DRENPA-3360 file (N, C-alpha, C; in nm, 2 decimals, always signed):
BEGIN
1 = MNRLMTCL = +0.08/-0.12/+0.00/+0.00/+0.00/+0.00/+0.09/+0.12/+0.00 ~ +0.19/+0.12/+0.08/+0.28/+0.23/+0.09/+0.35/+0.26/-0.05 ~ +0.39/+0.14/-0.11/+0.45/+0.16/-0.24/+0.36/+0.22/-0.35 ~ +0.23/+0.18/-0.34/+0.13/+0.24/-0.43/+0.11/+0.39/-0.41 ~ +0.11/+0.43/-0.29/+0.09/+0.57/-0.26/+0.21/+0.65/-0.30 ~ +0.33/+0.59/-0.29/+0.45/+0.65/-0.33/+0.45/+0.68/-0.48 ~ +0.41/+0.57/-0.56/+0.40/+0.58/-0.70/+0.30/+0.69/-0.75 ~ +0.19/+0.69/-0.68/+0.09/+0.80/-0.71/+0.14/+0.93/-0.69;
9 = ACLLLASA = +0.21/+0.95/-0.58/+0.27/+1.08/-0.54/+0.37/+1.12/-0.65 ~ +0.45/+1.03/-0.70/+0.55/+1.06/-0.80/+0.48/+1.11/-0.93 ~ +0.37/+1.04/-0.97/+0.30/+1.07/-1.09/+0.24/+1.21/-1.08 ~ +0.18/+1.24/-0.96/+0.12/+1.37/-0.94/+0.22/+1.48/-0.95 ~ +0.34/+1.46/-0.89/+0.45/+1.56/-0.89/+0.50/+1.58/-1.03 ~ +0.51/+1.47/-1.11/+0.55/+1.48/-1.25/+0.45/+1.56/-1.33 ~ +0.32/+1.53/-1.31/+0.22/+1.60/-1.39/+0.22/+1.75/-1.35 ~ +0.24/+1.78/-1.22/+0.24/+1.92/-1.18/+0.36/+1.99/-1.24;
17 = AAAGEIGF = +0.47/+1.92/-1.25/+0.59/+1.99/-1.31/+0.57/+2.01/-1.46 ~ +0.51/+1.91/-1.53/+0.48/+1.93/-1.67/+0.38/+2.05/-1.69 ~ +0.28/+2.06/-1.61/+0.18/+2.16/-1.62/+0.24/+2.30/-1.60 ~ +0.35/+2.30/-1.52/+0.42/+2.43/-1.49/+0.50/+2.48/-1.60 ~ +0.53/+2.40/-1.70/+0.61/+2.44/-1.82/+0.53/+2.52/-1.91 ~ +0.58/+2.62/-1.97/+0.51/+2.70/-2.07/+0.57/+2.68/-2.21 ~ +0.49/+2.69/-2.31/+0.54/+2.68/-2.45/+0.60/+2.81/-2.50 ~ +0.65/+2.80/-2.62/+0.72/+2.92/-2.68/+0.62/+3.03/-2.70;
25 = VEEFALSK = +0.49/+3.00/-2.73/+0.39/+3.11/-2.75/+0.38/+3.19/-2.63 ~ +0.37/+3.13/-2.51/+0.35/+3.20/-2.39/+0.48/+3.27/-2.36 ~ +0.60/+3.21/-2.38/+0.72/+3.27/-2.35/+0.74/+3.40/-2.44 ~ +0.70/+3.39/-2.56/+0.71/+3.50/-2.65/+0.62/+3.61/-2.61 ~ +0.50/+3.58/-2.57/+0.40/+3.68/-2.53/+0.44/+3.75/-2.41 ~ +0.50/+3.68/-2.31/+0.53/+3.73/-2.18/+0.67/+3.79/-2.17 ~ +0.75/+3.77/-2.28/+0.89/+3.81/-2.27/+0.90/+3.97/-2.27 ~ +0.99/+4.01/-2.19/+1.02/+4.16/-2.18/+1.11/+4.20/-2.30;
33 = DRAETLKK = +1.19/+4.10/-2.35/+1.28/+4.13/-2.46/+1.25/+4.02/-2.57 ~ +1.16/+4.05/-2.66/+1.12/+3.95/-2.76/+1.23/+3.92/-2.86 ~ +1.31/+4.03/-2.89/+1.42/+4.01/-2.99/+1.51/+3.90/-2.93 ~ +1.54/+3.90/-2.80/+1.62/+3.81/-2.74/+1.56/+3.67/-2.74 ~ +1.43/+3.67/-2.71/+1.36/+3.54/-2.71/+1.36/+3.47/-2.85 ~ +1.35/+3.55/-2.96/+1.34/+3.50/-3.09/+1.47/+3.42/-3.13 ~ +1.58/+3.45/-3.06/+1.71/+3.39/-3.09/+1.71/+3.24/-3.06 ~ +1.60/+3.19/-2.98/+1.59/+3.05/-2.95/+1.54/+2.97/-3.07;
41 = LIPGTEDY = +1.48/+3.04/-3.16/+1.42/+2.96/-3.28/+1.53/+2.93/-3.38 ~ +1.50/+2.82/-3.45/+1.60/+2.77/-3.55/+1.57/+2.84/-3.68 ~ +1.66/+2.91/-3.74/+1.64/+2.98/-3.87/+1.60/+2.88/-3.98 ~ +1.50/+2.93/-4.06/+1.45/+2.85/-4.17/+1.33/+2.77/-4.13 ~ +1.29/+2.76/-4.00/+1.17/+2.69/-3.97/+1.05/+2.78/-3.98 ~ +0.93/+2.72/-3.99/+0.81/+2.81/-4.00/+0.79/+2.89/-3.88 ~ +0.82/+2.83/-3.76/+0.81/+2.91/-3.64/+0.90/+3.03/-3.64 ~ +1.02/+3.01/-3.70/+1.11/+3.12/-3.71/+1.05/+3.24/-3.79;
49 = YYFHGLHY = +0.99/+3.21/-3.91/+0.93/+3.31/-3.99/+0.81/+3.37/-3.92 ~ +0.72/+3.28/-3.87/+0.60/+3.33/-3.81/+0.62/+3.43/-3.70 ~ +0.70/+3.39/-3.60/+0.72/+3.47/-3.48/+0.80/+3.60/-3.51 ~ +0.89/+3.59/-3.60/+0.96/+3.71/-3.65/+0.87/+3.80/-3.72 ~ +0.77/+3.75/-3.80/+0.67/+3.83/-3.86/+0.58/+3.90/-3.76 ~ +0.54/+3.83/-3.65/+0.46/+3.89/-3.55/+0.54/+4.00/-3.48 ~ +0.67/+3.98/-3.45/+0.75/+4.08/-3.38/+0.76/+4.20/-3.47 ~ +0.79/+4.19/-3.60/+0.80/+4.30/-3.69/+0.68/+4.38/-3.70;
57 = LNTEQYAK = +0.56/+4.31/-3.70/+0.43/+4.38/-3.70/+0.41/+4.46/-3.57 ~ +0.44/+4.40/-3.46/+0.42/+4.46/-3.33/+0.51/+4.59/-3.31 ~ +0.62/+4.58/-3.38/+0.72/+4.69/-3.36/+0.72/+4.78/-3.49 ~ +0.62/+4.76/-3.57/+0.60/+4.85/-3.69/+0.72/+4.85/-3.79 ~ +0.79/+4.73/-3.79/+0.90/+4.72/-3.89/+0.84/+4.65/-4.02 ~ +0.76/+4.72/-4.09/+0.68/+4.66/-4.20/+0.77/+4.62/-4.31 ~ +0.87/+4.69/-4.34/+0.96/+4.66/-4.45/+1.03/+4.52/-4.43 ~ +1.06/+4.49/-4.30/+1.12/+4.36/-4.27/+1.02/+4.25/-4.29;
65 = VDALIRPW = +0.89/+4.28/-4.27/+0.79/+4.18/-4.30/+0.79/+4.14/-4.45 ~ +0.79/+4.25/-4.53/+0.79/+4.22/-4.68/+0.91/+4.14/-4.72 ~ +1.03/+4.17/-4.66/+1.15/+4.09/-4.69/+1.14/+3.95/-4.64 ~ +1.06/+3.92/-4.54/+1.05/+3.79/-4.47/+0.95/+3.70/-4.55 ~ +0.85/+3.76/-4.62/+0.75/+3.68/-4.68/+0.80/+3.60/-4.80 ~ +0.88/+3.66/-4.88/+0.93/+3.59/-5.00/+1.00/+3.46/-4.97 ~ +1.11/+3.45/-4.89/+1.17/+3.32/-4.86/+1.08/+3.23/-4.78 ~ +0.99/+3.28/-4.70/+0.89/+3.20/-4.63/+0.80/+3.12/-4.73;
73 = IERFGQSA = +0.75/+3.19/-4.83/+0.66/+3.13/-4.92/+0.74/+3.03/-5.01 ~ +0.86/+3.07/-5.05/+0.94/+2.98/-5.13/+0.97/+2.84/-5.06 ~ +0.98/+2.85/-4.93/+1.01/+2.73/-4.85/+0.89/+2.65/-4.81 ~ +0.78/+2.72/-4.77/+0.66/+2.65/-4.71/+0.54/+2.67/-4.79 ~ +0.54/+2.75/-4.90/+0.42/+2.77/-4.98/+0.33/+2.87/-4.91 ~ +0.21/+2.90/-4.97/+0.12/+2.99/-4.91/+0.04/+2.93/-4.80 ~ +0.10/+2.91/-4.68/+0.04/+2.85/-4.57/-0.05/+2.94/-4.50 ~ -0.13/+2.89/-4.40/-0.23/+2.97/-4.33/-0.16/+3.08/-4.25;
81 = RVTEIQTR = -0.04/+3.04/-4.20/+0.04/+3.14/-4.12/+0.09/+3.25/-4.20 ~ +0.13/+3.22/-4.32/+0.17/+3.33/-4.41/+0.06/+3.43/-4.44 ~ -0.06/+3.37/-4.47/-0.18/+3.45/-4.50/-0.21/+3.53/-4.38 ~ -0.20/+3.48/-4.26/-0.23/+3.56/-4.14/-0.14/+3.68/-4.12 ~ -0.01/+3.66/-4.14/+0.08/+3.77/-4.13/+0.05/+3.88/-4.24 ~ +0.02/+3.83/-4.37/+0.00/+3.92/-4.47/-0.13/+4.00/-4.45 ~ -0.23/+3.94/-4.40/-0.36/+4.00/-4.37/-0.34/+4.11/-4.26 ~ -0.27/+4.07/-4.15/-0.24/+4.16/-4.04/-0.17/+4.29/-4.10;
89 = QAILTYER = -0.07/+4.26/-4.18/+0.01/+4.37/-4.23/-0.08/+4.47/-4.32 ~ -0.17/+4.41/-4.40/-0.26/+4.49/-4.49/-0.34/+4.58/-4.40 ~ -0.39/+4.53/-4.29/-0.48/+4.61/-4.20/-0.40/+4.71/-4.13 ~ -0.28/+4.67/-4.08/-0.20/+4.77/-4.00/-0.14/+4.88/-4.08 ~ -0.12/+4.85/-4.21/-0.06/+4.96/-4.29/-0.16/+5.03/-4.38 ~ -0.29/+5.01/-4.35/-0.39/+5.08/-4.43/-0.37/+5.23/-4.44 ~ -0.34/+5.29/-4.33/-0.33/+5.44/-4.33/-0.21/+5.48/-4.41 ~ -0.11/+5.40/-4.42/+0.01/+5.44/-4.49/+0.00/+5.42/-4.64;
97 = NPEKSLAY = -0.07/+5.31/-4.68/-0.08/+5.27/-4.82/-0.22/+5.21/-4.84 ~ -0.33/+5.29/-4.84/-0.46/+5.23/-4.85/-0.48/+5.15/-4.98 ~ -0.43/+5.20/-5.09/-0.45/+5.13/-5.22/-0.39/+4.98/-5.22 ~ -0.27/+4.97/-5.16/-0.21/+4.84/-5.15/-0.29/+4.75/-5.06 ~ -0.33/+4.80/-4.95/-0.41/+4.72/-4.85/-0.54/+4.67/-4.91 ~ -0.61/+4.77/-4.98/-0.74/+4.73/-5.03/-0.72/+4.63/-5.15 ~ -0.62/+4.65/-5.23/-0.59/+4.55/-5.34/-0.57/+4.41/-5.28 ~ -0.49/+4.40/-5.17/-0.47/+4.27/-5.11/-0.60/+4.21/-5.06;
105 = LKNHLGLR = -0.68/+4.29/-4.99/-0.80/+4.24/-4.93/-0.90/+4.20/-5.03 ~ -0.91/+4.27/-5.14/-1.01/+4.24/-5.25/-0.97/+4.11/-5.31 ~ -0.84/+4.09/-5.33/-0.79/+3.97/-5.39/-0.80/+3.85/-5.30 ~ -0.77/+3.87/-5.17/-0.77/+3.76/-5.07/-0.92/+3.72/-5.05 ~ -1.01/+3.81/-5.04/-1.15/+3.78/-5.01/-1.23/+3.75/-5.13 ~ -1.17/+3.77/-5.25/-1.25/+3.75/-5.37/-1.36/+3.85/-5.39 ~ -1.34/+3.97/-5.35/-1.45/+4.08/-5.36/-1.46/+4.13/-5.50 ~ -1.58/+4.15/-5.54/-1.61/+4.21/-5.67/-1.71/+4.33/-5.65;
113 = FDHQRELI = -1.69/+4.44/-5.72/-1.77/+4.55/-5.71/-1.82/+4.60/-5.85 ~ -1.85/+4.50/-5.93/-1.90/+4.53/-6.07/-2.05/+4.50/-6.08 ~ -2.12/+4.49/-5.97/-2.27/+4.47/-5.97/-2.34/+4.60/-6.02 ~ -2.45/+4.58/-6.09/-2.52/+4.69/-6.14/-2.66/+4.70/-6.06 ~ -2.70/+4.82/-6.04/-2.82/+4.84/-5.97/-2.94/+4.80/-6.05 ~ -3.03/+4.73/-5.99/-3.15/+4.68/-6.06/-3.26/+4.79/-6.05 ~ -3.31/+4.83/-6.17/-3.41/+4.93/-6.17/-3.54/+4.87/-6.21 ~ -3.63/+4.86/-6.12/-3.76/+4.80/-6.14/-3.85/+4.89/-6.23;
121 = GGAPNLPT = -3.89/+4.82/-6.34/-3.98/+4.90/-6.43/-3.90/+4.97/-6.54 ~ -3.77/+4.97/-6.53/-3.69/+5.05/-6.63/-3.68/+4.98/-6.76 ~ -3.67/+5.05/-6.87/-3.66/+5.00/-7.00/-3.53/+4.94/-7.03 ~ -3.52/+4.81/-7.07/-3.39/+4.75/-7.09/-3.32/+4.81/-7.21 ~ -3.19/+4.83/-7.19/-3.11/+4.89/-7.30/-3.00/+4.79/-7.35 ~ -3.03/+4.66/-7.33/-2.93/+4.56/-7.37/-2.99/+4.49/-7.50 ~ -2.90/+4.44/-7.58/-2.95/+4.37/-7.71/-3.03/+4.25/-7.67 ~ -3.13/+4.22/-7.75/-3.21/+4.10/-7.73/-3.19/+3.99/-7.83;
129 = VLDQRVIS = -3.10/+4.02/-7.93/-3.06/+3.91/-8.03/-2.91/+3.92/-8.05 ~ -2.86/+3.81/-8.10/-2.72/+3.80/-8.12/-2.68/+3.86/-8.26 ~ -2.57/+3.93/-8.26/-2.53/+4.00/-8.38/-2.48/+3.89/-8.48 ~ -2.55/+3.87/-8.59/-2.52/+3.77/-8.69/-2.39/+3.79/-8.76 ~ -2.35/+3.92/-8.76/-2.22/+3.95/-8.83/-2.10/+3.89/-8.75 ~ -2.13/+3.87/-8.62/-2.02/+3.82/-8.53/-2.02/+3.67/-8.52 ~ -2.14/+3.61/-8.53/-2.15/+3.46/-8.51/-2.18/+3.39/-8.63 ~ -2.18/+3.45/-8.75/-2.22/+3.38/-8.87/-2.12/+3.28/-8.91;
137 = RATLKADS = -2.16/+3.18/-8.99/-2.06/+3.08/-9.03/-1.95/+3.14/-9.11 ~ -1.98/+3.23/-9.19/-1.87/+3.29/-9.27/-1.77/+3.36/-9.19 ~ -1.82/+3.44/-9.08/-1.72/+3.51/-9.00/-1.64/+3.41/-8.92 ~ -1.70/+3.31/-8.86/-1.62/+3.21/-8.78/-1.53/+3.13/-8.87 ~ -1.57/+3.10/-8.99/-1.48/+3.02/-9.08/-1.36/+3.10/-9.12 ~ -1.38/+3.23/-9.15/-1.27/+3.32/-9.19/-1.17/+3.33/-9.07 ~ -1.23/+3.35/-8.95/-1.14/+3.36/-8.84/-1.06/+3.24/-8.81 ~ -1.12/+3.12/-8.82/-1.05/+3.00/-8.80/-0.94/+2.97/-8.90;
145 = LARWPNLD = -0.97/+3.00/-9.03/-0.88/+2.98/-9.14/-0.76/+3.08/-9.13 ~ -0.79/+3.19/-9.07/-0.68/+3.29/-9.06/-0.59/+3.26/-8.94 ~ -0.64/+3.19/-8.84/-0.56/+3.17/-8.72/-0.50/+3.03/-8.71 ~ -0.56/+2.93/-8.78/-0.50/+2.79/-8.78/-0.46/+2.75/-8.92 ~ -0.34/+2.69/-8.93/-0.29/+2.65/-9.06/-0.36/+2.52/-9.11 ~ -0.43/+2.45/-9.02/-0.51/+2.33/-9.05/-0.65/+2.35/-9.02 ~ -0.72/+2.23/-9.00/-0.86/+2.24/-8.97/-0.89/+2.20/-8.82 ~ -0.79/+2.22/-8.73/-0.81/+2.18/-8.59/-0.92/+2.25/-8.52;
153 = NFEDIAFD = -0.96/+2.37/-8.57/-1.06/+2.45/-8.50/-1.20/+2.41/-8.56 ~ -1.21/+2.32/-8.65/-1.34/+2.27/-8.70/-1.37/+2.13/-8.65 ~ -1.50/+2.11/-8.61/-1.54/+1.98/-8.57/-1.57/+1.90/-8.70 ~ -1.58/+1.77/-8.68/-1.60/+1.68/-8.80/-1.73/+1.71/-8.87 ~ -1.83/+1.75/-8.79/-1.96/+1.78/-8.86/-1.95/+1.89/-8.96 ~ -1.85/+1.98/-8.95/-1.83/+2.09/-9.05/-1.79/+2.04/-9.18 ~ -1.74/+1.91/-9.20/-1.69/+1.87/-9.32/-1.80/+1.86/-9.43 ~ -1.92/+1.84/-9.39/-2.03/+1.83/-9.49/-2.04/+1.95/-9.58;
161 = WLAGEKLD = -2.01/+2.07/-9.52/-2.02/+2.19/-9.60/-1.88/+2.24/-9.63 ~ -1.78/+2.21/-9.55/-1.64/+2.26/-9.57/-1.58/+2.19/-9.70 ~ -1.63/+2.07/-9.73/-1.58/+2.00/-9.85/-1.61/+2.08/-9.98 ~ -1.71/+2.17/-9.98/-1.74/+2.25/-10.09/-1.66/+2.38/-10.10 ~ -1.58/+2.41/-10.00/-1.49/+2.53/-10.00/-1.36/+2.51/-10.08 ~ -1.30/+2.61/-10.12/-1.18/+2.61/-10.19/-1.06/+2.60/-10.09 ~ -1.03/+2.48/-10.05/-0.92/+2.46/-9.95/-0.79/+2.44/-10.02 ~ -0.68/+2.48/-9.96/-0.55/+2.45/-10.01/-0.52/+2.30/-9.98;
169 = WERRRNMI = -0.42/+2.25/-10.05/-0.40/+2.10/-10.04/-0.37/+2.05/-9.90 ~ -0.31/+2.13/-9.82/-0.28/+2.09/-9.68/-0.40/+2.07/-9.60 ~ -0.49/+2.17/-9.61/-0.62/+2.17/-9.53/-0.71/+2.06/-9.59 ~ -0.71/+2.04/-9.72/-0.79/+1.94/-9.78/-0.74/+1.80/-9.73 ~ -0.61/+1.78/-9.73/-0.56/+1.65/-9.68/-0.59/+1.63/-9.53 ~ -0.58/+1.73/-9.46/-0.62/+1.72/-9.31/-0.76/+1.68/-9.30 ~ -0.85/+1.73/-9.38/-0.99/+1.69/-9.38/-1.01/+1.55/-9.42 ~ -0.94/+1.50/-9.52/-0.95/+1.36/-9.57/-0.90/+1.27/-9.46;
177 = QRLPRPDV = -0.80/+1.31/-9.40/-0.74/+1.22/-9.29/-0.84/+1.20/-9.18 ~ -0.93/+1.30/-9.15/-1.02/+1.30/-9.04/-1.16/+1.25/-9.07 ~ -1.19/+1.24/-9.20/-1.33/+1.20/-9.24/-1.37/+1.07/-9.17 ~ -1.48/+1.07/-9.10/-1.53/+0.95/-9.03/-1.62/+0.86/-9.12 ~ -1.67/+0.91/-9.23/-1.76/+0.83/-9.32/-1.75/+0.89/-9.46 ~ -1.79/+0.81/-9.56/-1.77/+0.86/-9.70/-1.89/+0.93/-9.76 ~ -1.97/+0.99/-9.69/-2.09/+1.06/-9.74/-2.07/+1.21/-9.76 ~ -1.95/+1.25/-9.78/-1.92/+1.39/-9.80/-1.94/+1.42/-9.95;
185 = PDLPQLIV = -2.00/+1.53/-9.99/-2.02/+1.56/-10.13/-1.89/+1.57/-10.21 ~ -1.89/+1.51/-10.33/-1.78/+1.52/-10.42/-1.65/+1.46/-10.36 ~ -1.67/+1.35/-10.28/-1.55/+1.29/-10.22/-1.45/+1.23/-10.32 ~ -1.50/+1.16/-10.42/-1.40/+1.11/-10.52/-1.31/+1.22/-10.58 ~ -1.37/+1.33/-10.61/-1.29/+1.44/-10.67/-1.19/+1.50/-10.57 ~ -1.23/+1.50/-10.44/-1.14/+1.55/-10.33/-1.02/+1.46/-10.32 ~ -1.05/+1.33/-10.32/-0.95/+1.23/-10.30/-0.85/+1.23/-10.42 ~ -0.90/+1.24/-10.54/-0.81/+1.24/-10.65/-0.73/+1.37/-10.65;
193 = ADLNSPHS = -0.79/+1.48/-10.61/-0.71/+1.61/-10.60/-0.60/+1.59/-10.50 ~ -0.63/+1.52/-10.39/-0.53/+1.50/-10.29/-0.42/+1.41/-10.34 ~ -0.45/+1.31/-10.41/-0.35/+1.21/-10.47/-0.26/+1.28/-10.57 ~ -0.31/+1.39/-10.63/-0.23/+1.46/-10.73/-0.16/+1.58/-10.66 ~ -0.17/+1.60/-10.53/-0.11/+1.71/-10.46/+0.03/+1.68/-10.42 ~ +0.11/+1.78/-10.38/+0.25/+1.75/-10.34/+0.25/+1.66/-10.22 ~ +0.36/+1.58/-10.22/+0.39/+1.48/-10.10/+0.27/+1.39/-10.07 ~ +0.20/+1.35/-10.17/+0.08/+1.27/-10.15/+0.12/+1.13/-10.12;
201 = PEFGAFPI = +0.06/+1.06/-10.02/+0.08/+0.92/-10.00/+0.00/+0.84/-10.10 ~ +0.03/+0.71/-10.10/-0.05/+0.62/-10.19/-0.19/+0.60/-10.14 ~ -0.28/+0.56/-10.23/-0.41/+0.53/-10.20/-0.41/+0.42/-10.09 ~ -0.50/+0.44/-9.99/-0.50/+0.35/-9.88/-0.43/+0.40/-9.75 ~ -0.37/+0.52/-9.76/-0.30/+0.57/-9.65/-0.39/+0.62/-9.54 ~ -0.52/+0.66/-9.58/-0.61/+0.72/-9.48/-0.73/+0.62/-9.46 ~ -0.79/+0.62/-9.34/-0.90/+0.52/-9.32/-1.02/+0.54/-9.41 ~ -1.04/+0.66/-9.46/-1.16/+0.68/-9.54/-1.15/+0.61/-9.67;
209 = HAQLTHAQ = -1.03/+0.58/-9.72/-1.01/+0.51/-9.85/-1.07/+0.38/-9.85 ~ -1.07/+0.31/-9.73/-1.12/+0.17/-9.73/-1.27/+0.18/-9.71 ~ -1.33/+0.29/-9.68/-1.47/+0.30/-9.66/-1.55/+0.35/-9.78 ~ -1.48/+0.38/-9.89/-1.55/+0.42/-10.01/-1.64/+0.32/-10.07 ~ -1.75/+0.36/-10.13/-1.84/+0.27/-10.19/-1.79/+0.23/-10.33 ~ -1.85/+0.13/-10.39/-1.80/+0.08/-10.52/-1.82/+0.19/-10.62 ~ -1.93/+0.26/-10.62/-1.95/+0.37/-10.71/-1.84/+0.48/-10.70 ~ -1.81/+0.51/-10.57/-1.70/+0.61/-10.55/-1.57/+0.56/-10.60;
217 = LQEILRLK = -1.54/+0.44/-10.58/-1.41/+0.38/-10.63/-1.41/+0.39/-10.78 ~ -1.52/+0.36/-10.85/-1.52/+0.36/-10.99/-1.50/+0.50/-11.05 ~ -1.56/+0.60/-10.98/-1.54/+0.74/-11.02/-1.40/+0.78/-11.00 ~ -1.33/+0.74/-10.89/-1.19/+0.77/-10.86/-1.11/+0.71/-10.97 ~ -1.14/+0.58/-11.01/-1.06/+0.52/-11.12/-1.08/+0.59/-11.25 ~ -1.20/+0.64/-11.28/-1.22/+0.71/-11.40/-1.13/+0.84/-11.41 ~ -1.12/+0.91/-11.29/-1.04/+1.03/-11.28/-0.89/+1.00/-11.28 ~ -0.86/+0.89/-11.22/-0.71/+0.86/-11.21/-0.69/+0.71/-11.24;
225 = PDLLNQTF = -0.69/+0.67/-11.37/-0.68/+0.53/-11.41/-0.56/+0.46/-11.36 ~ -0.45/+0.53/-11.34/-0.32/+0.46/-11.29/-0.34/+0.39/-11.16 ~ -0.45/+0.42/-11.08/-0.47/+0.35/-10.96/-0.50/+0.20/-10.97 ~ -0.53/+0.16/-11.10/-0.55/+0.02/-11.12/-0.42/-0.06/-11.10 ~ -0.31/+0.01/-11.09/-0.18/-0.06/-11.07/-0.14/-0.06/-10.92 ~ -0.23/-0.01/-10.84/-0.20/+0.00/-10.69/-0.28/-0.12/-10.62 ~ -0.20/-0.20/-10.55/-0.26/-0.32/-10.49/-0.38/-0.28/-10.39 ~ -0.36/-0.18/-10.31/-0.47/-0.15/-10.21/-0.60/-0.11/-10.28;
233 = FVNTSMAK = -0.58/-0.04/-10.39/-0.70/+0.01/-10.46/-0.77/-0.12/-10.52 ~ -0.70/-0.21/-10.58/-0.76/-0.33/-10.64/-0.82/-0.41/-10.54 ~ -0.75/-0.44/-10.42/-0.81/-0.52/-10.32/-0.94/-0.46/-10.26 ~ -0.94/-0.33/-10.24/-1.05/-0.26/-10.19/-1.17/-0.27/-10.29 ~ -1.14/-0.25/-10.41/-1.25/-0.26/-10.51/-1.31/-0.40/-10.52 ~ -1.22/-0.51/-10.51/-1.27/-0.64/-10.51/-1.35/-0.67/-10.39 ~ -1.32/-0.62/-10.28/-1.39/-0.64/-10.15/-1.53/-0.58/-10.16 ~ -1.54/-0.47/-10.23/-1.68/-0.41/-10.25/-1.77/-0.49/-10.34;
241 = LQPGADED = -1.71/-0.57/-10.42/-1.79/-0.65/-10.52/-1.84/-0.78/-10.46 ~ -1.79/-0.82/-10.35/-1.83/-0.95/-10.29/-1.98/-0.95/-10.26 ~ -2.05/-1.07/-10.27/-2.19/-1.08/-10.23/-2.21/-1.04/-10.09 ~ -2.34/-1.02/-10.06/-2.37/-0.98/-9.92/-2.36/-1.10/-9.83 ~ -2.36/-1.07/-9.70/-2.34/-1.17/-9.60/-2.45/-1.28/-9.60 ~ -2.57/-1.24/-9.65/-2.68/-1.33/-9.65/-2.69/-1.41/-9.78 ~ -2.59/-1.40/-9.87/-2.58/-1.48/-9.99/-2.47/-1.59/-9.98 ~ -2.51/-1.71/-10.00/-2.42/-1.83/-9.99/-2.36/-1.85/-10.13;
249 = WRRDSALT = -2.28/-1.76/-10.18/-2.23/-1.76/-10.31/-2.13/-1.88/-10.34 ~ -2.07/-1.93/-10.23/-1.97/-2.04/-10.25/-2.05/-2.17/-10.28 ~ -2.18/-2.18/-10.25/-2.25/-2.30/-10.28/-2.36/-2.28/-10.39 ~ -2.38/-2.15/-10.42/-2.48/-2.12/-10.52/-2.41/-2.08/-10.65 ~ -2.41/-2.16/-10.75/-2.34/-2.14/-10.87/-2.38/-2.01/-10.94 ~ -2.50/-1.97/-10.94/-2.55/-1.85/-11.00/-2.49/-1.73/-10.93 ~ -2.48/-1.73/-10.80/-2.42/-1.62/-10.73/-2.27/-1.61/-10.75 ~ -2.21/-1.73/-10.76/-2.07/-1.74/-10.79/-2.04/-1.68/-10.92;
257 = KAYLDRLL = -2.12/-1.72/-11.03/-2.10/-1.66/-11.16/-2.12/-1.51/-11.17 ~ -2.22/-1.46/-11.09/-2.25/-1.32/-11.09/-2.13/-1.24/-11.03 ~ -2.07/-1.30/-10.92/-1.96/-1.24/-10.85/-1.84/-1.24/-10.94 ~ -1.81/-1.35/-11.01/-1.70/-1.35/-11.11/-1.72/-1.25/-11.22 ~ -1.84/-1.24/-11.27/-1.87/-1.15/-11.38/-1.84/-1.00/-11.33 ~ -1.87/-0.98/-11.21/-1.85/-0.84/-11.16/-1.69/-0.82/-11.15 ~ -1.62/-0.92/-11.11/-1.48/-0.90/-11.10/-1.41/-0.88/-11.23 ~ -1.46/-0.96/-11.33/-1.41/-0.95/-11.47/-1.45/-0.81/-11.54;
265 = G = -1.57/-0.76/-11.49/-1.61/-0.64/-11.55/-1.54/-0.52/-11.51;
% end
């Protein structure tokens, strides 16, 4: 029992001793010479920057606060402590530099003063329709063609009408590269024009070449007969002549003959 009481007494004395210790915040606040107390802090720590900032504000050494902020942010980022010191400085230096203080507070608080007074019953003086000269297809097309060397600013849906425009060979090739389906007006003529343009790849270089219909392939061949010597064009044309999936041409001699006649034709 005596040992137990002794242990409890020791614990109580240790707790009392710990409770009697004060942290640096209290030591700084109660210190008669804070400049001397600040020497206990390790340079480069956030405590070092924060308490030095407080001391400079309390002693109105505002220029030193400005010099302290930059290395503080570079090392620890825009922490809550940095913001606290900056906000205190903005308030304390308002009389000296109100424009700077107000600019900081507006930015920090996200304040806006561009609201307009609502006049009940007043006649509106704002436009009620969009200016077609600004948003017309011709205006937007001219702006895009002037600012982009290709068709990156056009969506694929624009190709239906853009195919009828007089495009240079680079923009025309860019459009052919991006075409998702072969229902663009005058597509055979566009493809042949591209094949005859500078630095043109062979037929089959772009996905749309394999999607062409038999009629489109025939029109392309009429415009450019030498394509008959290119393997991809021949293979693509032969694939378009095959019977449909619901026709058993391998077992039906009539279908087989019709298929062969198409190939020979």
